[in-house]
PLY file of the C-alpha trace (Angstrom):
ply
format ascii 1.0
element vertex 95
property float x
property float y
property float z
element edge 94
property int vertex1
property int vertex2
end_header
-106.18 273.26 50.48
-106.79 271.07 53.53
-105.28 267.61 53.43
-106.78 264.72 55.32
-105.23 261.38 56.15
-107.13 258.45 54.66
-109.68 256.96 57.04
-108.84 253.43 58.18
-111.41 251.77 60.44
-108.71 249.42 61.74
-107.23 252.39 63.62
-110.36 252.47 65.83
-110.86 248.75 66.48
-108.81 248.69 69.65
-110.93 246.83 72.22
-113.27 243.82 72.33
-116.42 245.91 72.89
-115.80 248.06 69.81
-114.87 244.99 67.77
-118.04 243.16 68.87
-120.23 246.14 67.96
-118.53 246.51 64.57
-118.96 242.82 63.71
-122.57 242.85 64.97
-123.36 245.80 62.68
-121.76 243.95 59.75
-123.88 240.87 60.44
-127.02 242.98 59.97
-126.14 243.49 56.30
-127.51 240.74 54.03
-124.33 240.80 51.91
-121.89 238.23 53.39
-118.94 240.18 51.98
-119.73 242.98 54.47
-119.18 240.54 57.34
-115.95 239.19 55.82
-114.74 242.74 55.25
-115.45 243.61 58.89
-113.55 240.56 60.13
-110.69 241.47 57.77
-110.64 245.03 59.21
-110.43 243.63 62.72
-107.74 241.17 61.64
-105.68 244.06 60.24
-106.17 245.96 63.51
-104.94 242.97 65.53
-102.28 241.86 63.07
-102.91 239.19 60.45
-99.93 237.05 61.45
-100.90 237.03 65.14
-104.55 236.31 64.34
-103.60 233.42 62.06
-101.45 231.99 64.83
-104.16 232.48 67.50
-106.78 230.85 65.26
-104.52 227.94 64.31
-104.55 228.89 60.63
-101.83 229.57 58.12
-101.49 233.24 57.18
-102.27 232.44 53.51
-105.40 230.55 54.59
-106.50 233.54 56.63
-106.11 235.91 53.68
-108.04 233.52 51.42
-110.85 233.10 53.97
-111.29 236.89 54.25
-111.16 237.70 50.54
-114.40 239.24 49.22
-116.49 236.49 47.65
-114.81 233.79 49.74
-116.98 231.19 51.36
-115.05 230.28 54.52
-116.12 227.22 56.44
-118.22 227.76 59.55
-115.51 226.30 61.79
-112.98 228.73 60.28
-115.24 231.68 61.08
-115.70 230.45 64.65
-111.92 230.03 65.11
-111.35 233.57 63.84
-114.01 235.11 66.04
-112.75 233.20 69.08
-109.20 234.38 68.38
-110.57 237.95 68.15
-112.28 237.61 71.53
-115.88 237.74 70.26
-118.67 235.21 69.76
-121.81 235.04 67.68
-125.22 234.97 69.32
-128.78 234.76 68.08
-131.75 236.90 69.00
-135.35 236.97 67.78
-136.15 239.06 64.73
-138.71 241.78 65.41
-140.64 243.06 62.42
0 1
1 2
2 3
3 4
4 5
5 6
6 7
7 8
8 9
9 10
10 11
11 12
12 13
13 14
14 15
15 16
16 17
17 18
18 19
19 20
20 21
21 22
22 23
23 24
24 25
25 26
26 27
27 28
28 29
29 30
30 31
31 32
32 33
33 34
34 35
35 36
36 37
37 38
38 39
39 40
40 41
41 42
42 43
43 44
44 45
45 46
46 47
47 48
48 49
49 50
50 51
51 52
52 53
53 54
54 55
55 56
56 57
57 58
58 59
59 60
60 61
61 62
62 63
63 64
64 65
65 66
66 67
67 68
68 69
69 70
70 71
71 72
72 73
73 74
74 75
75 76
76 77
77 78
78 79
79 80
80 81
81 82
82 83
83 84
84 85
85 86
86 87
87 88
88 89
89 90
90 91
91 92
92 93
93 94
């Protein structure tokens, strides 16, 4: 029987371009938990403690903000994204 290691997306989030594409894809999903999950994956890839420090947040606050169902403040999300080296942008919706 073939054994496979569990897939962990955090293993592949190793540069800003990949991270930006991953978060952009998550933003396309109407479920806000998908976005929080993507940011959490990136945070795990970068290291939660380092990200909390870079964003000026406590580690516990970071975990709470990225818990499914959480409703983090807009400024918290911006701090996290800035610390991850990505920014949000808007573009027109084409039907």
